[in-house]
C-alpha positions in Angstrom: 2.0 9.2 260.0 2.9 12.8 259.5 5.8 13.7 257.2 7.9 16.8 257.2 7.1 19.3 254.6 9.4 19.3 251.6 11.3 22.5 250.9 10.2 24.7 248.0 13.7 25.5 247.0 17.2 24.1 247.2 20.4 26.1 246.9 23.2 24.1 245.3 26.9 24.2 245.9 27.4 26.5 242.9 24.9 29.0 244.3 22.2 27.8 241.9 18.7 28.0 243.4 16.2 25.4 242.2 12.6 26.4 243.0 9.5 24.3 242.5 5.8 24.7 243.1 4.8 21.2 243.9 6.5 18.0 245.0 4.5 16.2 242.3 6.2 18.2 239.6 9.8 17.7 240.8 9.6 14.3 242.6 10.0 12.3 239.4 13.1 14.3 238.5 14.8 14.2 241.9 17.3 11.3 242.2 19.3 10.0 245.1 23.1 9.9 245.0 22.9 6.1 244.5 20.5 6.5 241.6 22.8 9.2 240.0 25.8 6.9 240.4 23.9 4.2 238.6 23.0 6.7 235.8 26.7 7.7 235.5 27.7 4.1 235.1 24.9 3.4 232.7 25.9 6.4 230.6 29.1 4.7 229.8 27.2 1.9 227.9 24.1 3.6 226.5 22.6 7.0 225.8 20.3 8.2 228.6 16.8 9.4 227.9 15.8 13.0 228.2 14.2 12.6 231.7 17.3 10.9 233.0 19.7 13.4 231.5 17.7 16.3 233.0 17.5 14.6 236.4 21.2 14.0 236.3 22.0 17.6 235.5 19.7 18.8 238.3 21.3 16.5 240.9 24.8 17.4 239.8 23.9 21.1 240.3 23.0 20.7 243.9 25.3 17.8 245.0 29.0 18.2 245.9 29.8 14.4 246.0 28.4 13.1 242.7 30.5 15.4 240.5 33.5 14.0 242.2 32.4 10.5 241.4 31.8 11.6 237.7 35.4 13.0 237.5 36.6 9.6 238.9 34.6 7.7 236.3 36.1 9.9 233.5 39.6 9.5 234.9 39.1 5.7 234.9 37.8 5.7 231.4 40.7 7.8 230.1 43.2 5.6 231.9 41.7 2.5 230.4 41.7 4.0 227.0 45.4 4.9 227.3 46.1 1.3 228.5 44.3 -0.2 225.5 46.4 1.9 223.2 49.7 1.2 224.9 52.4 -0.5 222.9 55.9 -1.4 223.9 
């Protein structure tokens, strides 16, 4: 079964162009939005490894939806922190 060739570069929403030579180099670092969401949730409980942090930064540079989810996670964390510290 033939597959479509992978692009050699991607331009992100911030105008950042990511270029790679081979899919074997970048494939382990490319994450889907679902995987990035799982990393963002996991980051609340534990420190991420270097490869995961780098993959997360790469994905966030080219995706316009995941940074929104990250902001929602931060907002939720801040709201819960304020609720925990609330006294009447």
